[in-house]
Backbone as ProteinMPNN parsed JSONL, in Angstrom:
{"seq_chain_A": "MAHRYTILVLLPIVNLGPRLLGSRTNRASYRRQQDAGRVVSMVEENIAAQSVVKIFGLQPLMINRFKGELARLFRSTIRAKLLEVCREPR", "coords_chain_A": {"N_chain_A": [[-25.772, 97.275, 96.419], [-23.101, 97.604, 97.2], [-22.588, 95.259, 98.564], [-22.114, 93.374, 96.617], [-19.555, 93.912, 95.723], [-18.154, 93.333, 98.0], [-18.312, 90.571, 98.123], [-16.812, 89.938, 95.879], [-14.306, 90.722, 96.754], [-13.847, 89.134, 99.024], [-13.959, 86.495, 98.122], [-11.488, 85.622, 96.752], [-9.8, 85.673, 98.999], [-10.86, 83.732, 100.696], [-10.309, 81.462, 99.23], [-7.554, 81.361, 99.343], [-6.738, 80.395, 101.831], [-6.744, 77.436, 102.086], [-4.669, 76.901, 100.267], [-2.44, 78.203, 101.33], [-2.155, 76.922, 103.786], [-1.744, 74.328, 103.087], [0.861, 73.052, 102.704], [1.883, 73.23, 105.284], [0.027, 71.696, 106.663], [0.484, 69.197, 105.502], [3.137, 68.7, 106.331], [2.751, 68.638, 109.115], [1.07, 66.438, 109.346], [2.745, 64.412, 108.405], [4.71, 64.511, 110.381], [3.182, 63.69, 112.57], [2.658, 61.053, 111.848], [5.253, 60.029, 111.96], [5.762, 60.296, 114.713], [3.801, 58.577, 115.721], [4.748, 56.175, 114.709], [7.14, 56.014, 116.153], [6.131, 55.587, 118.731], [4.852, 53.092, 118.438], [7.066, 51.533, 117.765], [8.515, 51.749, 120.132], [6.809, 50.42, 121.913], [6.852, 47.811, 120.848], [9.564, 47.243, 121.212], [9.774, 47.318, 124.016], [8.09, 45.233, 124.732], [9.438, 43.047, 123.646], [11.799, 43.145, 125.122], [11.069, 42.793, 127.739], [11.721, 41.108, 129.915], [14.414, 41.76, 130.405], [14.189, 44.433, 131.091], [12.772, 44.203, 133.474], [14.58, 42.714, 135.048], [16.771, 44.461, 135.401], [15.508, 46.552, 136.618], [14.373, 48.7, 135.196], [11.896, 49.768, 134.787], [10.7, 52.291, 135.714], [12.21, 54.155, 134.184], [11.608, 53.379, 131.537], [8.845, 53.81, 131.553], [8.746, 56.597, 131.889], [10.012, 57.417, 129.52], [8.168, 56.419, 127.68], [5.891, 57.918, 128.356], [6.805, 60.442, 127.605], [7.056, 60.106, 124.811], [4.387, 59.61, 124.169], [3.268, 62.065, 124.881], [4.491, 63.72, 122.987], [3.38, 62.622, 120.658], [0.703, 63.259, 121.138], [0.759, 66.097, 121.041], [1.605, 66.507, 118.377], [-0.518, 65.339, 117.021], [-2.687, 66.963, 117.756], [-1.853, 69.383, 116.6], [-1.744, 68.676, 113.855], [-4.421, 68.018, 113.336], [-5.703, 70.428, 113.945], [-4.641, 72.147, 111.977], [-5.62, 70.786, 109.766], [-8.378, 71.125, 110.021], [-8.548, 73.897, 109.753], [-7.743, 74.151, 107.159], [-9.671, 72.967, 105.563], [-12.318, 73.822, 103.417], [-15.362, 75.482, 104.204]], "CA_chain_A": [[-24.746, 97.314, 95.407], [-21.793, 97.448, 97.827], [-22.39, 93.87, 98.983], [-21.582, 92.62, 95.477], [-18.108, 94.127, 95.712], [-17.625, 92.623, 99.162], [-18.173, 89.163, 97.733], [-15.684, 89.858, 94.946], [-13.069, 90.886, 97.513], [-13.672, 88.026, 99.966], [-13.842, 85.211, 97.445], [-10.086, 85.191, 96.632], [-9.217, 85.475, 100.333], [-11.344, 82.441, 101.188], [-9.621, 80.406, 98.479], [-6.129, 81.342, 99.666], [-6.5, 79.644, 103.066], [-6.288, 76.065, 101.857], [-3.381, 76.858, 99.556], [-1.368, 78.617, 102.237], [-2.004, 75.951, 104.866], [-1.562, 72.98, 102.55], [2.17, 72.468, 102.986], [1.995, 73.081, 106.747], [-0.797, 70.55, 107.048], [1.179, 67.985, 105.071], [4.276, 68.493, 107.233], [2.243, 68.256, 110.441], [0.562, 65.073, 109.225], [3.919, 63.544, 108.306], [5.315, 64.49, 111.719], [2.324, 62.864, 113.421], [2.899, 59.661, 111.468], [6.56, 59.66, 112.507], [5.609, 60.144, 116.16], [3.036, 57.349, 115.955], [5.681, 55.079, 114.444], [8.056, 55.947, 117.29], [5.418, 54.979, 119.856], [4.674, 51.67, 118.126], [8.383, 50.924, 117.865], [8.866, 51.666, 121.547], [5.991, 49.356, 122.51], [7.408, 46.533, 120.392], [10.861, 47.08, 121.863], [9.57, 47.014, 125.426], [7.512, 43.882, 124.86], [10.499, 42.088, 123.341], [12.855, 43.192, 126.14], [10.389, 42.912, 129.027], [12.459, 40.424, 130.98], [15.629, 42.537, 130.69], [13.75, 45.652, 131.785], [12.426, 43.818, 134.846], [15.78, 42.27, 135.764], [17.591, 45.611, 135.762], [14.686, 47.559, 137.276], [14.29, 49.867, 134.324], [10.496, 50.113, 134.53], [10.424, 53.744, 135.798], [12.833, 54.823, 133.05], [10.829, 53.071, 130.339], [7.547, 54.478, 131.684], [8.955, 58.021, 131.618], [10.26, 57.566, 128.078], [6.908, 56.176, 126.986], [5.042, 59.094, 128.588], [7.332, 61.512, 126.761], [6.694, 59.839, 123.42], [2.944, 59.808, 124.041], [3.022, 63.515, 124.919], [4.895, 64.231, 121.676], [2.353, 62.182, 119.713], [-0.496, 64.037, 121.416], [0.959, 67.457, 120.518], [1.636, 66.499, 116.915], [-1.869, 65.022, 116.559], [-3.502, 68.17, 117.91], [-1.419, 70.356, 115.586], [-2.152, 68.207, 112.525], [-5.881, 68.112, 113.217], [-6.059, 71.84, 113.924], [-4.335, 72.647, 110.645], [-6.515, 70.14, 108.823], [-9.683, 71.771, 110.132], [-8.406, 75.246, 109.199], [-7.514, 74.049, 105.716], [-10.871, 72.523, 104.86], [-13.31, 74.867, 103.167], [-16.656, 75.242, 104.854]], "C_chain_A": [[-23.357, 97.056, 96.005], [-21.53, 96.0, 98.24], [-21.856, 93.004, 97.844], [-20.054, 92.739, 95.415], [-17.433, 93.412, 96.885], [-17.391, 91.158, 98.819], [-16.977, 88.997, 96.789], [-14.341, 89.99, 95.656], [-12.808, 89.677, 98.397], [-13.458, 86.68, 99.294], [-12.386, 84.77, 97.246], [-9.424, 84.924, 97.981], [-9.617, 84.121, 100.89], [-10.616, 81.293, 100.492], [-8.132, 80.323, 98.789], [-5.816, 80.482, 100.886], [-6.009, 78.226, 102.845], [-4.931, 75.974, 101.164], [-2.225, 77.218, 100.474], [-1.106, 77.591, 103.332], [-1.7, 74.544, 104.376], [-0.233, 72.346, 102.911], [2.384, 72.295, 104.492], [1.207, 71.876, 107.228], [-0.109, 69.251, 106.673], [2.369, 67.671, 105.977], [3.817, 68.028, 108.605], [1.72, 66.821, 110.42], [1.704, 64.068, 109.148], [4.599, 63.41, 109.668], [4.508, 63.6, 112.668], [2.52, 61.382, 113.11], [4.24, 59.173, 112.006], [6.458, 59.412, 114.014], [4.827, 58.879, 116.503], [3.922, 56.122, 115.723], [6.677, 54.894, 115.576], [7.401, 55.263, 118.493], [5.25, 53.476, 119.627], [6.004, 50.929, 118.256], [8.794, 50.744, 119.324], [8.074, 50.558, 122.255], [6.546, 47.987, 122.124], [8.735, 46.231, 121.088], [10.696, 46.679, 123.324], [8.951, 45.637, 125.648], [8.592, 42.831, 124.638], [11.533, 42.018, 124.466], [12.27, 43.269, 127.552], [11.174, 42.255, 130.163], [13.716, 41.193, 131.381], [15.278, 43.799, 131.473], [13.441, 45.327, 133.241], [13.666, 43.453, 135.657], [16.602, 43.464, 136.24], [16.794, 46.75, 136.399], [14.545, 48.838, 136.482], [12.856, 50.315, 134.038], [10.228, 51.617, 134.646], [11.017, 54.531, 134.619], [12.017, 54.617, 131.774], [9.457, 53.749, 130.38], [7.691, 55.964, 131.375], [9.227, 58.274, 130.136], [8.975, 57.409, 127.286], [5.952, 57.36, 127.15], [5.5, 60.264, 127.725], [6.957, 61.334, 125.297], [5.198, 60.024, 123.191], [2.58, 61.286, 124.055], [3.383, 64.151, 123.578], [3.858, 63.862, 120.619], [1.071, 62.988, 119.903], [-0.378, 65.443, 120.814], [0.942, 67.476, 118.985], [0.262, 66.167, 116.329], [-2.766, 66.246, 116.638], [-3.14, 69.19, 116.83], [-1.898, 69.949, 114.193], [-3.66, 68.362, 112.336], [-6.335, 69.563, 113.161], [-5.792, 72.44, 112.544], [-5.264, 72.051, 109.591], [-7.89, 70.797, 108.836], [-9.628, 73.182, 109.531], [-8.287, 75.21, 107.677], [-8.781, 73.737, 104.96], [-11.826, 73.691, 104.629], [-14.65, 74.483, 103.791], [-17.775, 75.322, 103.855]], "O_chain_A": [[-22.534, 96.374, 95.396], [-20.38, 95.561, 98.263], [-21.205, 91.991, 98.1], [-19.36, 91.775, 95.092], [-16.296, 92.951, 96.778], [-16.37, 90.583, 99.197], [-16.225, 88.028, 96.894], [-13.345, 89.426, 95.205], [-11.665, 89.234, 98.511], [-12.819, 85.804, 99.876], [-12.071, 83.619, 97.551], [-8.576, 84.038, 98.089], [-8.794, 83.433, 101.495], [-10.341, 80.265, 101.111], [-7.51, 79.296, 98.518], [-4.734, 79.9, 100.965], [-4.959, 77.85, 103.365], [-4.142, 75.073, 101.446], [-1.157, 76.61, 100.405], [0.035, 77.41, 103.757], [-1.424, 73.657, 105.184], [-0.203, 71.209, 103.381], [2.999, 71.32, 104.923], [1.662, 71.128, 108.094], [-0.12, 68.299, 107.454], [2.585, 66.518, 106.348], [4.419, 67.131, 109.194], [1.913, 66.076, 111.381], [1.639, 62.998, 109.754], [5.012, 62.317, 110.055], [5.074, 62.853, 113.467], [2.545, 60.553, 114.02], [4.352, 58.033, 112.457], [7.003, 58.434, 114.527], [5.155, 58.188, 117.467], [3.843, 55.146, 116.469], [7.025, 53.767, 115.927], [8.033, 54.465, 119.186], [5.484, 52.681, 120.537], [6.054, 49.824, 118.796], [9.351, 49.712, 119.699], [8.618, 49.845, 123.099], [6.692, 47.108, 122.974], [8.989, 45.098, 121.498], [11.402, 45.796, 123.811], [9.253, 44.962, 126.632], [8.652, 41.837, 125.362], [12.082, 40.95, 124.734], [12.93, 43.767, 128.464], [11.268, 42.813, 131.256], [14.045, 41.269, 132.565], [15.989, 44.182, 132.402], [13.803, 46.086, 134.141], [13.786, 43.838, 136.82], [17.08, 43.469, 137.375], [17.356, 47.807, 136.688], [14.593, 49.934, 137.04], [12.624, 51.142, 133.155], [9.585, 52.181, 133.761], [10.392, 55.466, 134.118], [11.769, 55.562, 131.025], [8.964, 54.212, 129.351], [6.852, 56.534, 130.678], [8.723, 59.242, 129.568], [8.715, 58.159, 126.344], [5.282, 57.758, 126.196], [4.675, 60.995, 127.177], [6.587, 62.295, 124.622], [4.782, 60.531, 122.149], [1.686, 61.715, 123.326], [2.663, 65.02, 123.088], [3.499, 64.69, 119.781], [0.423, 63.358, 118.924], [-1.304, 65.921, 120.158], [0.335, 68.356, 118.376], [-0.086, 66.659, 115.256], [-3.515, 66.538, 115.706], [-4.024, 69.789, 116.216], [-2.4, 70.783, 113.439], [-4.111, 68.796, 111.277], [-7.252, 69.896, 112.41], [-6.633, 73.161, 112.007], [-5.648, 72.729, 108.638], [-8.496, 71.001, 107.784], [-10.576, 73.606, 108.869], [-8.696, 76.151, 106.997], [-8.957, 74.192, 103.829], [-12.105, 74.46, 105.549], [-15.004, 73.308, 103.882], [-18.939, 75.148, 104.217]]}, "name": "protein", "num_of_chains": 1, "seq": "MAHRYTILVLLPIVNLGPRLLGSRTNRASYRRQQDAGRVVSMVEENIAAQSVVKIFGLQPLMINRFKGELARLFRSTIRAKLLEVCREPR"}
């Protein structure tokens, strides 16, 4: 008999998870898209200005900037996916 009441108590709690995490998941997904766009933009910029980068010896600077952008994209992707998995009902 007590297990019936347990289900009645847990059912609303299970349904709250997706609602509470929905806006966070959307923000994290948007942030990940922005970071991906930044990486693509940086690649396009470096391809277009490759000769200038080589002439002035800016390869180490550009590599470090690119690594930083990739690290940011990695963190935002992990966060977005983690929130997405937590949001989905099982």
